[in-house]
N, C-alpha and C positions, 0 to 999 in steps of 0.2 A: 759474584751474582750470575745467574744464568741469563744470558742475553735473550733466550727464547721465551722468557716470561713476558706477559703482556706489558705493553707500554701504557702509560697514563698521562694525559694532559689535564692538569688541574688548574682551574681558574676561579678566582674570587674577585668580585668587583662591585662597586656601587654605580648608580646611574642618577644623574640629576633629575629631580621631579619633573621638570619641564620637558625631558627627553624620553620619558618612560614609554609612552605610546609608540613612538618610533622605534625604540629599543626592542620592545616586545614583538612588534610586527617584523622587524628585521630578523630576530632570532628564529621565530616560528616559520616565517614564509621563505626565508632565504638561507640564513647562515647554517642552521643545523643540517638541512638536506645537502647543502654544498659540502660541508665537512664530511658527512657520511659517504659522499661520492668519491672521496679520495681513497685509492686502493689501500687496504689494510686497516681502515677504520671499522670497528665492530659495532659500537653503539655510543651514544651520548646521552647524558642525563642533565637536566636543569633543575635546580632547587632554589627555594626562597627561604630566607632566614626565619627562624622562630626565636632563637636566642643566639645572637652573633653579630659580627661585623666583619667584612662588608655584607651587604644585603643579599647578593646573589652568589651562588656556587654552581659551577658547571664543570663537568669532567667528561672526557672521552676515553674509551678503552680501545687500544689498537692491538693487532696481532703480535707485534713485537715493538720494543722501543725504537727500533730503526725506522719504523714508519713515520715517526715524528721528526726525523731528520732526512726523509727521503726527498728526491727531486720533485715528485708531484706535489707533495705538501709544501715544500719551500716555494714552489712556483705559485701556489695559491696565496701564501703569506706576502709575497712580493708583488702580486697583481690583484689587489682587492677590488671588488666590484664598486661601482659608484655609490651604492647604498652603504656598503661596508665602510667606505671612506667617510661618508657623512656621519654615520653612527659612531665610529671610532674617534672622530675629531670632536671631542667634547661630550660624547655619550657615555664614556667610561671614566670612572674615578676610583682612586685607591685600588688599582688593579694589581693582583698577584697572579703570576702565570709561571708554571714550572713543568718541564718535561721530566717524567719520572718512569721508573720501572716498578712493577709490583713485586715487592720482595717477599711477601707472605700473604696468604688468604686462608681463613678458617670459616667454615660454614658454606652452605650451598645456595642460599637464597639472597634476594635483595629486598630491602624494606622500604616503606614509605617515608621513613625518617632517617637522617644520617647525622651522626655526631662526627665532627672533625677536630682533630688536634694538630695544629700546624706548628712545626718546629723550625725556628729560624737558625738554630745551631744544631750541632750533632746530637742525635737522639740515641738512647740505649736500645739498639735494635733487638738484642736478645730478649730483653724484658718485654718489649712490645709484641714480639712474636709469641712469647709465652702467654701474654695477656690476651692476645687474639684467640688463642685456643681455649682459654678459660671462659671468655665471654661467649664464644660460639656454642658452648654447652647450655647456655641459658635459653629456654624456649621463647623468651621475648626478644631475643637477638637473632637477626637473620644471617649476619656474617660480620666479619671484621677483617680489615686489610691494613698492611703497611706499605706505603709508597716511599721510595727513596729517589731523590733528585739525581739526574744524570749529569756528570761533570762535562764541561766542554761542549755543551749543546750547540748544534749548528742552527743558524737562522735566528739567534736571539736578538739581533738588531735588524730584523726584517721590517719591511715597509709598514706592516700592520702595527708593530710595536711602536714605531716612531709616531704613527698617527695617535696612539694612545698616550704618548708622552713619556714612555718608559714604564717598565713593570718591575714590581718587587718579585723576589723568589723565596722559596722555602728550601730547607734542607731535607725535610721528610714530612709526611702526613700519615696519621693513624686515623682510620675511619671505622665507625661502627654503625651498621644498618640495623634499625630496630623496626618492629611492627607498629609500635604505638609511641606517641609523644611522651607519655608518662615514663616509659622505660628509658627513652633517650635522655630525659631530664635527670633521672636517677643516675644514669651512667656519667653524665656531665658533672654532677655533684661530686662523685667519687674521683673521676679522672682529674678534675681541676685541682684537687688536693694532692694527688699523686704526682702530677706533672705541672707544677706551678709556672714553669717557664714557657709552656705551650699556650698558643692562642686557641681557645676552645669555642666551638659553635655548635648549634643545632639547626639543621635545615630540613625543610619539608619538600618532597618531590613535586615538581610542577609537571614535567613530562619526560618521556624517554623516546629516543628514535634509534632504531637498529638498521643495519645494512639492508635487511630484507624489507624495510618499510619505505624505501625510496624507489 
């Protein structure tokens, strides 16, 4: 794979009902701007479930995968703010966090809905790349991407992960951005049959922040 392709930090998690107000305030007022201030972070998106588990899906796109193992980023992971310490100590449940590289992308847009297929084991990359190109020709699809986990990630046992109690990881993720919920649900119906081993979800965009927004 080409190391110059963008990096992806993909996170899925639940939040206990009694902690959601604190969780939302932390994400919007502190955490997203803090992450986008790290050199090499391009943008982050937060999404909420329509059909899926866990409830929340957040991902960041970086200039290269190396940004996600860089000294400035690892420094942030190992020196969480007081509010980050409070939120990550009991505010995260069922967390999955994986550093990936973007292996393929078809389509030029991003949509308001995102279908995710999470693969815990090896996925058929060639089939998924071909599928991304096919789906991107549908006018109801904004784009499709394949993310592949990076082996030997640095910082996997950083302070923030210990506060969360340990994270699950994935082998790969296939995402499809759509314009409308109806298209996302139709795609899920098809992909669930084609990839029964994948964990499938549909998420709706909550917000996006880019490097130029801070």
